[in-house]
N, C-alpha and C positions, 0 to 999 in steps of 0.2 A: 780655898784655892779654886780659881776658875780654870777649866780646861778648854783650850781654844784650838780651832783649826786655822791653818793659814789659807788665805785667799788673796787674789790681787784684783785690781780693776781692769786688767787686760781682758779684752773681749773673749778670748778663748776660755778663760776661767769662768766668767759670768754666764757664758752661753751653756754651761752645764746645767743651769737651772731654768725651769719654765717660768716661774713667777715667785713672788715673795712667800707664798704658801709652800712651794717646793723647797725653798731655802730652809724654812723651819723644819720641814720633814727630814732634810739631810742632817741637820743638827741633832734632831731627836733620834734618828736611826743610829748615829755614831756616838751618841751620848756626850756631845760637846755642848759647852755653855755659850759658845759664840765664836766669833772670828777675830783674828788679827788680820787687818786689811793692808796689803802692800800697795802703795800708790806709785804708779808709773805712768807718766803722761796724763792725759785728760779724760780717760775713759769714764763713762757714767757709772755710778754706784747705786742708782735708783732702785734696783731690784732687791737690794739688801734692806730688810725692814729695820727701822730704828730699834735699837736695843740689842741687835745681833752683832754689831761691830763693837767689841770691847777694847780693842787696841788698834792703832794705826801705825804702820811702818812707813816712815817718811822716805821719799825718793832718795836714791843713792847714786852718786857718781864715783866710780872707782878712782878716777884721777881728776881732782878738782883743785888741788893746791896751786899749781901753776896759774890757773885762772884767778884764784883768790889773791895771789901775791903779785899778779901782773907780770909774770915771767913769760914774755912773748916768745922767746926762743924755745922754751920747753912746750909751750902750747902748740907752736908750729910742728915741733918734733912729735908730739903725742897725737895731734888731731889733723895735721896737714896744713892748716891755716887758722888764723884768728877767727875767721868767719865760721869755720867748722867747729871750733872750740865753743863759740857762743851758742851754736845750734845744739850741741851736745849738752851744754850746761843749762840751756833754756833761759839764758840771761846774757846781757851785754855789759853788766856792771855789778859791783858788789851789792848795791842797793836792790837791784832787781833779783839777784840771787837770794838775798834775805827775804824779800817780799814773797818769793815763791814758797819758801818754807812757812812763812806766816799764813799764806793761803791754805796750805795743807793742814796746818793746825786748826784753821777755821773749819775746814771740812771735817776734821776729826771731832770737833765740838758739835758740829751739826748732827753727826751720827751718834752723839752721846758717848764717844769713846772715853775710856778711863785713863788711857796712857798713850804715849807716842814713843816710837823707837827711832834712834838716829845712829848710823854707822860712824865710827871714828877710825878712818883708815885711808890709805892712799897707795895706789899702785897703777902705773901706766900699763897699757896692754902688753908692751914688751916685757915689763918687769914681772907680770903675772906668769910668764913662762920661763924667764931667766933666773928669777929669785935674786937678782942683783939690783938692789933698791937705791934710789937717789936720796930719799928723805929718811931721817931718823925718827924713832918713836916720839922723842921730845918735840921735834919740829911739827909733826903731824898733830899731836895733841894740842900744842899751843895754837896752831892755826884753827883747829876745830873749836877751841875755846873762844877764839875771836868770833867765829860764826855763831856758836850757840848763844853767847852773851849778847850778840847783836840781835838775834832772833827775839830774845825775851826782854830786850832793853825797853823800859817803860811799859811793860806788859802787865796786865791784871789777870792773866790766865792762871788756872789752878790745875790743869792737866798734869799728870805724872809724866816726867820726861826721863826716858831711859836710854843710856848709851850702850851700844852693842859691840862686843869684841869680834874682831876678825883675826886672820893670821898674817896679814901684811903689816907694814909699819903703821904705828898708831897704838890703839888700845887693843891688846890681845889677851888680857887677864893672865899673862904669864909672868908679869913683873909687878909686885905690889907697889913699888916705887912709882911706876907709870900710872897704875890704877889710882893711887892717891893723888897724883898730879892732876889727873883728869877730874876726879870727883871734887876735889877741893877748889879747882879753878872755875867750876860752874857756879855762877852767881845766883841763878834761879834756885829757889829753895826746894821745890817739890821735884827731886831728882833721884836717880838711882841707876842700877845696872840691869840690863837684859843679858844674862849670861847664856851665850850660845854654846851648847855642849859640843856639837860637831865642829865648830870653828876652833874651839879650844883644843880638840884632838889634833887638828892640823898643825899646831905649834910644836908637836913632838912627832917627828917622822918615824920614831921607833915604835909607836903604838900600832900593834898588829892584831889585836884581839879585843873582845869586850872586856876581859879582865885587865888587860893593859890600860884600856881607856879609863876604866873605873879607878884604878890605882893612881893614874896620872891626875885625873880630875880631883880626886880626894887630896892629893898632895898640893895642888894649886889652892884648894880651899884652905888647907892647913897653913900654907905660906901667907895667905891673905888675912888670916886671923880675923880681927875685928872689922876689917873692910868688907867682909862677907855680909854684914848687916845691910849694906847698900843694895844687895841683890834682891830685886823685887819681882823679876820674871826670869823664865828659862825658855830658850828655844831648844827643843829636843829633837835631835836627829843624829845620824852618824854616817861617816864614810872612813874607811881605813885607807888613807891617802898616801902613806909613806912610799911604798914601792912605785906608785904612779908618778909622784913628784920627782923622785930620784931619776926615774927613766926620762921624764920630760926635760929636766935640767941637763942631763947628759946629751940629749939630742941637739942642744944648742940651737933651738928654733929661732929663725930670724923672720919676723913678720914683714910683709910687703903689701903695697897697695894703699888705697885710701882707708880712712878710719873704719868704714863699714866692712870693707873686705878683711882688714886685720882683726876686727871683732869676730867675724865668722871663723877666722883661722884659730882663734883661741877657745871658741865656744865648746868644742868637744873636749878639750883638755880640762877646762874648768868644770864641766858637768861630771867628769869622772873623778876629779879631785874632791868636789863638794856636791855629792849626789843626793844628799838629804834623804836618807833611808831610815826606816824605823829602827829604834834601839831595842833589839829583842833579846834582852838578858834580864834575869831575875834581879840582879843587883841594882838595876836602875831605880827600883822603888825605894831602896834604902838611901840612895844618893839624893833623890828628890825630897825625901822626908828630911834629910839633913839640911838641905838648902831652904826648904819650906817657903817656896815662892808664892806670891799672891796670884801670879799668872803663869800657867804652864801651857806653852804653845807647841803643839805637834806640828813641826814645820817641815813638810815633805814636798818633794818635787814629784809630780804625778802627770801621767799622760791622759787620764780620763777620770770621770767622776767615780766609776766603779773601782778603779785602782786607789783613788783617794779614800773612798769609804773603807776599802780593805786594809789599807795601811793604818788608818785611824783605829779600826777595831782590833787589828793585830797589836798595836801599841797599848791599847787599853788592857789587853790580857796581862800585860806585865806591870800594870799600875793599878790594880784593883785594891 
C-alpha cells in the first residue's frame, strides 16, 4: 500500500516548495510515498519530480450535466449565460469537454501516475446550500458513464481509472445498486473505486463522533459485500458535518449575483461542511486494514506547509 499526500497544481500549493529536492525532503519528513495531484486549470507541475506523482485527480465541475445535455435553460440559471457556462466548463462542446479530460490523462502518464480519479456527482451552487436537487442518482451516473466511456473510446491507455464518491446526487457509496450501476457501466477494463471516507460520512447527518463514523462506514462496506473488491484507493479525512448542514438548510440561503459572486457566497459553507481534517481515532487502522487499498491518500485542506506536515504526521500516528 502506498501512502500519499494530496497536492494541487494551484500556485499557492506549489509555492510551498523551493525546488524538486525540497519536494523530496517534504515526502521523506512526512513518511509519504508520493502525491495525489489535483489538476485545476493550467498551472505548471514542473517542480514535482517524476515518480513523486502516483495519482492524478482529474478536474471537477460541481455542475456539468446541463452543459453535457445541452440544457440551455439550466445553464443560464446556474451560470448566468451560455458564455459563462462555457468558461466554467473550459469547453464549448462535448468534444472539447472530452478532449480536456484526455489531455489531463496525458499529463498523468507524463508524470508516471499509476491511477486517475474522477468525481461522479452533480450539484448546482444553489443546490449545495438548499439540498433540494434536480437530478437523480441514476441520471447523474448515466450521464457520467457517457463521459467516461467517451474519454476512453478507442483508447490504448492502461492507467487505473477510479471513480470517487461524493454526498450529492450520483455515486455516493451509500447504495450498492447505484455503485453496481456505475462500475458495470464503465466499459474501460482497468477501473475501480476511490472510496472517500469523509464524503461517505456526509451521507449520514447523524454521524457525530469517530465511533459513529466507523460504525457507519463498516455498515456500508457490509452492504456492498463483494462490490468492495473494486475499492482500490481511499481518501482519508473527516468532518462531522451534520449540525452544520442542518443549520445551513434551515437558513434557506438564496444566492445572488453572477457566478463568481455566488461561488464566494457558498465557499465558507462548503469549507465547514467538508473541512478535510485528519481522522484521529485508533479504529481507523482496523478500517483501513479491512479495506486493504492499494493507495491511501491523506487528503487534507491546509493553509501552510507547516500545517500540512503536522496533519500528515498526526495521521501517521494512528496508522503505524
